[in-house]
ROZA-105641 format. One record per atom (N, C-alpha, C): residue in one letter; x, y, z. Coordinates in steps of 0.1 Angstrom, whole numbers, padded with zeros to 4 digits, always signed. Atoms other than C-alpha are relative to their C-alpha. Example, Ala and Ser with C-alpha at 12.3 -4.5 7.8 and 13.67 -1.06 7.14 Angstrom:
2
A+0009-0012+0000;A+0123-0045+0078;A+0009+0012+0000;S-0009-0011+0000;S+0137-0011+0071;S-0008+0011+0008;
This chain:
265
M-0001-0011+0009;M+0286+0618-0993;M+0012-0002-0009;A-0011+0002+0010;A+0307+0617-1025;A+0000+0012-0009;L-0002-0012+0009;L+0321+0645-1047;L-0003-0005-0014;I+0004+0003+0014;I+0305+0643-1082;I+0007+0009-0010;E-0006-0010+0009;E+0318+0675-1098;E+0005+0012+0007;R-0006-0012-0006;R+0340+0704-1089;R+0008+0008-0010;N-0007-0009+0010;N+0351+0734-1111;N+0001-0007-0014;G+0000+0006+0014;G+0342+0715-1143;G+0006-0013-0001;T-0007+0014+0000;T+0360+0683-1133;T-0011-0010+0006;K+0010+0011-0004;K+0337+0652-1130;K+0009-0011+0007;Y-0007+0011-0007;Y+0346+0624-1106;Y-0008-0013+0000;I+0006+0013-0001;I+0339+0587-1107;I+0004-0006+0013;N-0003+0006-0013;N+0336+0571-1073;N-0003-0014+0001;E+0002+0014-0004;E+0339+0536-1060;E-0007+0000+0014;P+0007+0000-0013;P+0317+0525-1031;P+0010+0000+0012;H-0008-0001-0012;H+0331+0534-0997;H-0008+0003+0012;A+0007-0002-0012;A+0320+0534-0961;A-0004+0014+0003;G+0002-0014-0002;G+0323+0571-0960;G-0010+0007-0010;G+0009-0005+0010;G+0299+0575-0990;G+0005+0000-0014;G-0005+0000+0013;G+0322+0574-1020;G+0014+0003+0000;N-0015-0002+0001;N+0359+0573-1029;N+0003+0003-0014;P-0003-0004+0013;P+0369+0593-1060;P+0013-0008-0005;I-0012+0007+0005;I+0392+0572-1082;I+0003+0005-0015;L-0003-0005+0014;L+0389+0590-1116;L-0005+0014-0001;A+0004-0014+0002;A+0389+0627-1124;A+0000+0003-0015;I+0001-0003+0014;I+0377+0638-1159;I-0003+0015-0001;G+0002-0014+0002;G+0381+0674-1168;G+0005+0005-0014;G-0004-0004+0014;G+0380+0687-1204;G+0007-0010-0007;E-0008+0010+0008;E+0408+0670-1223;E+0009-0008+0009;T-0009+0007-0010;T+0425+0656-1191;T-0008-0010+0008;T+0006+0010-0008;T+0418+0625-1173;T+0011-0005+0010;E-0010+0005-0010;E+0435+0614-1140;E-0006-0012+0008;A+0004+0011-0008;A+0434+0581-1122;A+0006+0003+0014;I-0004-0003-0014;I+0436+0586-1084;I+0002-0013+0008;F-0003+0011-0008;F+0453+0561-1062;F-0002+0004+0015;T+0003-0003-0015;T+0441+0559-1025;T+0003-0012+0008;D-0001+0011-0010;D+0446+0539-0994;D-0013-0006+0003;M+0013+0006-0004;M+0419+0518-0977;M-0010+0009+0006;L+0009-0010-0006;L+0405+0549-0961;L-0005+0010-0010;G+0004-0009+0010;G+0401+0567-0993;G+0008+0013-0001;T-0009-0012+0001;T+0430+0592-0988;T+0009-0001-0012;S-0008+0000+0013;S+0448+0602-1020;S+0015-0003+0003;L-0014+0003-0001;L+0483+0587-1023;L+0008+0005-0013;G-0007-0004+0012;G+0491+0596-1059;G-0010+0000-0012;K+0009-0001+0011;K+0477+0602-1094;K+0008-0003-0013;V-0006+0002+0013;V+0484+0592-1130;V-0008+0008-0011;D+0006-0008+0012;D+0478+0615-1160;D+0009-0003-0012;K-0008+0002+0012;K+0494+0619-1194;K+0015+0001+0002;N-0014-0001-0004;N+0527+0628-1177;N+0005-0011+0008;G-0004+0010-0008;G+0528+0597-1157;G-0005+0001+0014;Y+0004+0001-0014;Y+0526+0589-1120;Y+0007+0011+0008;S-0006-0009-0010;S+0531+0616-1093;S-0006-0002+0013;A+0005+0003-0014;A+0529+0610-1056;A-0006+0012+0007;I+0006-0011-0007;I+0508+0631-1033;I+0005+0000+0015;D-0007-0001-0014;D+0526+0642-1000;D-0011+0004+0009;K+0010-0003-0010;K+0500+0640-0972;K+0004-0007+0013;T-0002+0006-0013;T+0504+0635-0935;T-0011-0010+0004;S+0010+0009-0005;S+0485+0609-0915;S-0013+0007+0004;F+0011-0008-0005;F+0463+0637-0902;F-0007+0008-0012;G+0006-0006+0012;G+0455+0649-0938;G+0006+0013-0005;A-0006-0012+0004;A+0477+0679-0940;A+0008-0002-0013;D-0005+0002+0013;D+0486+0683-0977;D+0010+0010-0004;T-0010-0010+0004;T+0518+0699-0989;T+0003+0001-0015;S-0003+0000+0014;S+0516+0691-1026;S-0012+0002-0009;D+0011-0001+0009;D+0481+0690-1040;D-0013+0002+0008;K+0012-0004-0008;K+0451+0708-1025;K-0013-0006-0006;L+0011+0006+0007;L+0428+0690-1050;L-0002-0015+0004;S+0000+0014-0004;S+0435+0656-1034;S-0010-0002+0011;F+0011+0004-0009;F+0412+0638-1010;F+0005-0006+0013;F-0003+0005-0013;F+0413+0629-0973;F-0012-0009+0005;T+0011+0009-0003;T+0392+0598-0964;T-0011+0002-0010;G+0010-0001+0010;G+0374+0604-0997;G-0007+0014+0000;K+0006-0013+0000;K+0365+0640-0988;K+0008+0011-0006;P-0007-0011+0007;P+0374+0671-1008;P+0004+0011+0009;Y-0005-0012-0008;Y+0394+0701-0996;Y-0007+0012-0006;V+0006-0013+0004;V+0376+0735-0996;V+0009+0011+0007;D-0008-0011-0005;D+0398+0765-0992;D-0006+0008+0011;G+0005-0007-0011;G+0394+0781-0959;G-0009-0007+0010;L+0009+0008-0009;L+0371+0754-0945;L+0007-0013+0004;G-0006+0013-0003;G+0393+0723-0947;G-0007-0011-0008;Y+0006+0011+0006;Y+0380+0689-0957;Y-0015+0000+0003;A+0014-0001-0002;A+0342+0689-0962;A-0006-0013+0002;F+0007+0012-0002;F+0324+0661-0945;F-0015+0004+0000;L+0014-0003+0002;L+0286+0658-0945;L-0006+0011+0009;F+0006-0010-0009;F+0278+0679-0914;F+0010+0009+0006;R-0009-0009-0006;R+0310+0695-0904;R+0013-0001-0008;N-0013-0001+0007;N+0345+0704-0917;N+0012-0003+0009;Y-0012+0003-0007;Y+0379+0691-0907;Y+0012+0008-0005;R-0012-0008+0003;R+0410+0714-0906;R+0012-0009+0003;A-0012+0009-0002;A+0440+0691-0911;A+0012+0008+0005;D-0011-0008-0004;D+0464+0720-0906;D+0000+0003+0015;M+0001-0003-0015;M+0450+0725-0871;M-0002-0013+0007;G+0002+0013-0006;G+0443+0688-0865;G-0013-0001+0008;K+0013-0001-0007;K+0407+0695-0854;K-0012+0002-0009;W+0013-0003+0007;W+0371+0697-0864;W-0003+0014+0002;Q+0004-0014-0002;Q+0356+0731-0869;Q-0011+0002+0010;I+0010-0001-0011;I+0327+0723-0846;I+0000-0013+0007;S+0001+0012-0007;S+0320+0697-0820;S-0009-0010-0006;D+0008+0010+0006;D+0304+0664-0828;D-0015+0003+0002;I+0015-0004-0001;I+0267+0671-0836;I-0008-0010+0009;I+0008+0009-0008;I+0256+0640-0817;I+0004+0001+0015;G-0004-0002-0013;G+0273+0653-0786;G+0012-0009+0005;Y-0011+0008-0005;Y+0295+0631-0764;Y-0007-0013+0005;P+0008+0012-0004;P+0278+0596-0764;P+0007-0008+0011;D-0007+0008-0010;D+0305+0581-0742;D+0003+0009+0013;G-0002-0009-0012;G+0304+0610-0716;G+0008+0012-0004;W-0006-0013+0003;W+0318+0645-0715;W+0015-0001+0001;N-0015+0001-0003;N+0353+0633-0704;N+0005-0010-0010;N-0006+0009+0010;N+0370+0618-0735;N+0014-0005+0004;F-0013+0003-0004;F+0402+0614-0715;F+0000-0010+0012;A+0002+0009-0011;A+0388+0590-0689;A+0008-0013-0002;Y-0009+0012+0001;Y+0412+0561-0681;Y-0003-0008+0012;C+0002+0009-0012;C+0405+0531-0659;C-0012+0004+0008;N+0012-0005-0007;N+0371+0545-0651;N+0003+0011+0010;N-0004-0011-0009;N+0389+0574-0634;N+0004-0005+0014;D-0004+0006-0012;D+0401+0551-0607;D+0014-0006-0001;I-0013+0005+0003;I+0438+0548-0615;I+0008-0004+0013;T-0007+0004-0013;T+0448+0545-0578;T-0003-0014+0004;N+0004+0013-0004;N+0429+0513-0572;N+0001-0010-0012;V+0000+0009+0011;V+0428+0498-0607;V+0014-0001-0005;V-0014+0002+0004;V+0463+0485-0610;V+0001-0014-0006;D-0001+0013+0006;D+0472+0456-0633;D+0014-0001-0005;L-0014+0002+0004;L+0509+0449-0633;L+0003-0009-0011;L-0003+0010+0010;L+0508+0419-0654;L-0009+0001-0013;G+0009-0001+0012;G+0480+0430-0678;G-0010-0010+0000;A+0009+0012+0000;A+0458+0401-0668;A-0009+0000+0012;A+0008-0001-0013;A+0440+0413-0636;A-0015+0001-0003;G+0015-0002+0003;G+0407+0422-0653;G-0002+0008-0012;H+0003-0008+0011;H+0390+0442-0679;H-0012+0008+0002;A+0012-0009-0001;A+0365+0470-0684;A-0011-0006-0008;I+0011+0004+0007;I+0330+0461-0695;I-0010+0011+0000;N+0010-0011+0001;N+0301+0483-0706;N-0013-0006-0006;K+0012+0005+0006;K+0265+0479-0716;K-0010+0012-0002;V+0010-0011+0002;V+0239+0504-0731;V-0014-0006+0003;V+0013+0004-0004;V+0205+0502-0716;V-0010+0011-0003;T+0010-0010+0003;T+0172+0520-0723;T-0010+0001+0012;M+0009-0002-0011;M+0150+0535-0696;M-0012+0009-0005;T+0012-0007+0004;T+0114+0546-0704;T-0006+0007+0011;D+0006-0007-0011;D+0100+0573-0682;D-0015-0001-0001;G+0014+0003+0000;G+0065+0566-0671;G-0009+0013-0001;V+0008-0013+0000;V+0054+0603-0670;V+0000+0006-0015;T-0001-0007+0013;T+0066+0617-0703;T+0000-0010-0012;G+0000+0009+0011;G+0069+0585-0723;G+0013-0001-0007;V-0013-0001+0007;V+0105+0594-0733;V+0009-0011+0004;S-0010+0011-0002;S+0131+0566-0736;S+0014+0006+0001;F-0014-0005-0002;F+0165+0577-0722;F+0009-0012-0001;Q-0010+0010+0000;Q+0197+0557-0728;Q+0011+0003+0009;A-0012-0001-0009;A+0226+0551-0704;A+0010-0011-0003;K-0011+0010+0001;K+0259+0533-0707;K+0005-0003+0013;I-0005+0004-0012;I+0268+0513-0677;I+0015-0004-0002;L-0015+0003+0000;L+0306+0511-0671;L+0003-0007+0013;A-0004+0007-0012;A+0321+0486-0648;A+0014-0007-0002;Y-0013+0007+0001;Y+0353+0465-0641;Y-0002-0014+0004;C+0001+0014-0003;C+0354+0427-0641;C+0013-0006+0002;S-0012+0007-0003;S+0381+0407-0624;S+0001-0012-0009;N-0002+0012+0008;N+0396+0378-0643;N+0004-0012+0009;D-0003+0011-0010;D+0401+0357-0612;D-0012-0009+0002;S+0012+0009-0001;S+0378+0327-0614;S-0003-0004+0014;N+0002+0003-0014;N+0383+0321-0577;N-0007+0011+0007;N+0007-0011-0006;N+0370+0355-0569;N-0005+0010-0011;L+0006-0007+0011;L+0351+0366-0599;L-0010+0011+0005;S+0009-0010-0005;S+0333+0399-0593;S+0001+0013-0010;I+0001-0012+0007;I+0322+0432-0608;I+0001+0012+0009;S-0002-0011-0008;S+0332+0465-0594;S+0001+0013-0008;N-0002-0014+0006;N+0337+0503-0601;N-0012+0003-0010;V+0012-0002+0009;V+0301+0505-0615;V-0003+0015+0000;S+0004-0014+0002;S+0291+0539-0629;S-0009+0000-0013;A+0008-0001+0012;A+0268+0552-0656;A+0001+0014-0006;I-0001-0013+0007;I+0269+0580-0682;I-0012+0001-0010;K+0010-0002+0010;K+0243+0595-0705;K+0005-0005-0013;Y-0004+0006+0013;Y+0243+0579-0739;Y-0011+0004-0010;G+0009-0003+0011;G+0228+0590-0773;G-0005+0014+0002;H+0006-0014+0000;H+0204+0620-0774;H-0002+0005+0014;T+0002-0006-0013;T+0201+0644-0745;T-0012+0010+0000;S+0012-0009+0002;S+0171+0665-0759;S-0011-0008-0007;Y+0011+0008+0007;Y+0137+0650-0768;Y-0013+0009+0000;S+0014-0006+0000;S+0102+0661-0777;S-0009-0011+0005;A+0009+0010-0006;A+0076+0644-0756;A-0010-0006-0010;G+0010+0005+0010;G+0049+0643-0783;G-0013-0004+0006;I+0013+0002-0006;I+0022+0638-0757;I-0002+0010+0011;A+0003-0009-0011;A+0005+0659-0731;A+0002-0008+0013;F-0002+0007-0012;F+0015+0651-0695;F+0001+0010+0011;E-0001-0009-0012;E+0016+0665-0660;E+0012-0004+0009;L-0012+0003-0008;L+0048+0667-0640;L+0000+0010+0012;K-0001-0007-0013;K+0048+0678-0603;K-0010+0012+0000;G+0011-0010+0000;G+0015+0697-0608;G+0000+0010-0011;V-0001-0010+0011;V+0025+0715-0640;V-0004-0008-0012;A+0005+0006+0012;A+0006+0706-0672;A+0008+0004-0012;F-0008-0002+0012;F+0026+0703-0704;F-0007-0005-0012;G+0007+0003+0012;G+0013+0702-0739;G+0009-0008-0010;L-0007+0008+0010;L+0025+0684-0771;L+0013+0007-0003;G-0012-0007+0004;G+0052+0710-0777;G+0011+0000+0011;A-0010+0000-0010;A+0071+0703-0745;A+0013-0007-0004;S-0013+0006+0003;S+0108+0695-0747;S+0005-0006+0013;I-0006+0007-0012;I+0127+0671-0724;I+0015+0001-0001;S-0014+0000+0000;S+0163+0677-0714;S+0005-0011+0010;Y-0005+0011-0007;Y+0181+0646-0702;Y+0012+0005+0008;D-0010-0007-0008;D+0202+0659-0672;D+0011-0010+0005;S-0011+0008-0006;S+0220+0630-0654;S-0005-0014+0002;V+0003+0014-0003;V+0221+0593-0646;V+0011-0005+0009;T-0010+0006-0009;T+0238+0574-0618;T-0003-0015+0001;A+0001+0014-0001;A+0243+0537-0611;A+0005-0005+0014;I-0004+0006-0013;I+0245+0517-0579;I+0000-0016-0001;L-0001+0015+0001;L+0256+0480-0577;L-0008-0005+0012;V+0008+0005-0010;V+0229+0462-0558;V+0004-0013+0005;N-0005+0013-0004;N+0240+0426-0558;N+0006-0007-0012;Q-0005+0008+0011;Q+0258+0401-0579;Q+0000-0015+0004;R+0000+0015-0002;R+0257+0363-0583;R+0008-0007-0011;T-0008+0008+0010;T+0279+0337-0600;T-0006-0013-0003;S+0005+0013+0004;S+0271+0306-0619;S+0011-0007-0008;I-0010+0007+0007;I+0292+0279-0635;I-0007-0009-0010;S+0005+0009+0010;S+0285+0261-0668;S+0012-0005-0007;G-0013+0007+0005;G+0312+0236-0678;G+0012+0006+0006;D-0012-0006-0006;D+0345+0254-0675;D-0001+0015+0000;V+0002-0014+0001;V+0330+0289-0677;V-0007+0005+0013;K+0006-0007-0012;K+0322+0310-0646;K-0005+0014-0004;T+0007-0012+0004;T+0298+0339-0651;T-0005+0008+0013;V+0005-0008-0011;V+0291+0368-0627;V-0010+0010-0006;V+0010-0009+0005;V+0259+0388-0632;V-0003+0010+0012;A+0002-0010-0010;A+0255+0421-0614;A-0013+0007-0003;E+0012-0008+0001;E+0222+0439-0607;E+0003+0015+0003;I-0003-0014-0001;I+0224+0476-0613;I-0013+0008+0002;Y+0011-0009-0002;Y+0200+0503-0599;Y+0003+0013-0006;L-0002-0012+0007;L+0198+0533-0622;L-0010+0011+0004;T+0008-0012-0003;T+0185+0568-0613;T+0003+0011-0010;Y-0002-0010+0010;Y+0180+0594-0639;Y-0009+0013+0003;S+0008-0013-0002;S+0168+0631-0639;S-0001+0007-0013;Y+0003-0008+0012;Y+0154+0654-0666;Y-0007+0013+0004;T+0007-0012-0002;T+0139+0688-0670;T-0010+0001-0012;A+0010-0002+0010;A+0107+0694-0689;A-0003+0015-0002;T+0002-0014+0003;T+0102+0728-0706;T-0009+0002-0011;E+0009-0004+0011;E+0075+0744-0727;E+0000+0015-0001;V+0000-0014+0003;V+0077+0777-0744;V-0014+0005-0003;L+0014-0006+0002;L+0045+0798-0742;L+0001+0014-0007;I+0000-0013+0006;I+0035+0830-0759;I+0004+0010+0011;I-0004-0009-0011;I+0039+0847-0725;I+0007-0008+0010;G-0008+0008-0010;G+0067+0832-0705;G+0002-0014-0003;N-0002+0014+0001;N+0078+0796-0701;N-0004-0007+0012;K+0002+0008-0011;K+0071+0768-0678;K+0009-0012+0000;S-0010+0011-0001;S+0094+0741-0666;S-0002-0008+0014;A+0000+0008-0012;A+0096+0713-0640;A+0010-0011-0001;A-0010+0011-0001;A+0122+0687-0629;A-0007-0013+0003;G+0005+0013-0003;G+0115+0651-0630;G+0011-0011+0000;G-0010+0011+0000;G+0132+0617-0628;G-0006-0013+0003;G+0005+0014-0002;G+0129+0580-0623;G+0011-0009+0002;N-0010+0010-0002;N+0147+0548-0618;N-0003-0013-0008;A+0002+0012+0007;A+0152+0515-0635;A+0011-0010+0005;T-0010+0010-0004;T+0171+0483-0630;T+0005-0007-0013;A-0006+0006+0011;A+0195+0465-0653;A+0010-0010+0005;T-0011+0009-0004;T+0221+0438-0653;T+0012+0001-0010;I-0012+0001+0008;I+0256+0435-0666;I+0008-0012+0005;E-0007+0012-0004;E+0278+0404-0667;E+0013-0001-0007;C-0012+0004+0007;C+0311+0389-0676;C+0004-0014+0004;S-0003+0015-0002;S+0325+0354-0679;S+0015-0002-0002;V-0013+0004+0002;V+0359+0338-0676;V+0001-0015+0000;R-0002+0014+0000;R+0372+0303-0683;R+0008-0004+0012;M-0007+0004-0013;M+0382+0285-0651;M+0013-0007-0003;E-0013+0007+0003;E+0409+0265-0669;E+0011+0010-0002;N-0011-0010+0002;N+0428+0297-0677;N+0006+0003+0014;E-0006-0003-0013;E+0432+0304-0640;E+0008-0012+0005;E-0008+0012-0004;E+0444+0268-0633;E+0013+0000-0008;E-0012+0000+0008;E+0469+0271-0662;E+0010+0010+0006;E-0009-0010-0005;E+0483+0303-0647;E+0006-0004+0013;Q-0006+0005-0012;Q+0487+0287-0613;Q+0010-0010-0002;E-0010+0009+0003;E+0506+0259-0628;E+0013+0006-0005;
């Protein structure tokens, strides 16, 4: 999204990852060149009176020019900076609404060390690293494809390479339209049924290691279990039923064996 015109002032934009970065403002008899950083945030402008800096914090709070831009987005009085689907209030340091895609990495945005800080201790900063993988699970009853992100921890010890602390979280969409007629636990659903992705869990089944040259790789087999709720709104009342399924996936990590030998030396 890029601003083309506002209050009679036309804007010339350069290509930007966010949709457009205004670099020139033309309004009546005045023309201003806008200087921005790499993110599209206004730093200053040049008009017939010369250059003037724009005082803006890293979070976008502007103390000098409300017509300036934050990451290429215009300021709207009372709403904040207008992005495509939601507004950002720099004075509050927050979005006006939650992310419309939900929480693709899980509801807990403050998770650290896979929430296992008692056991995951790395005094030297070289004991291991977190790994993750997004997998797709297609339900055989509804035909809906759910996504899950597998989270795990990989040791960096080539003498005892292993994967641990395996868990899974919902990823991507959590609501779907089946688009087909199906029967779930004796309840018949039509084309208008909706599917709510409820939960997913992961269990580490086994793991195996292999060596290729100076690289050792461990591959873990993961057993996933997911649950969902099917609902259909009828003219008189609603009907719903709970369902679920399982799937298998693998996750792996590799380390160079020579790194371990060098550390021991």
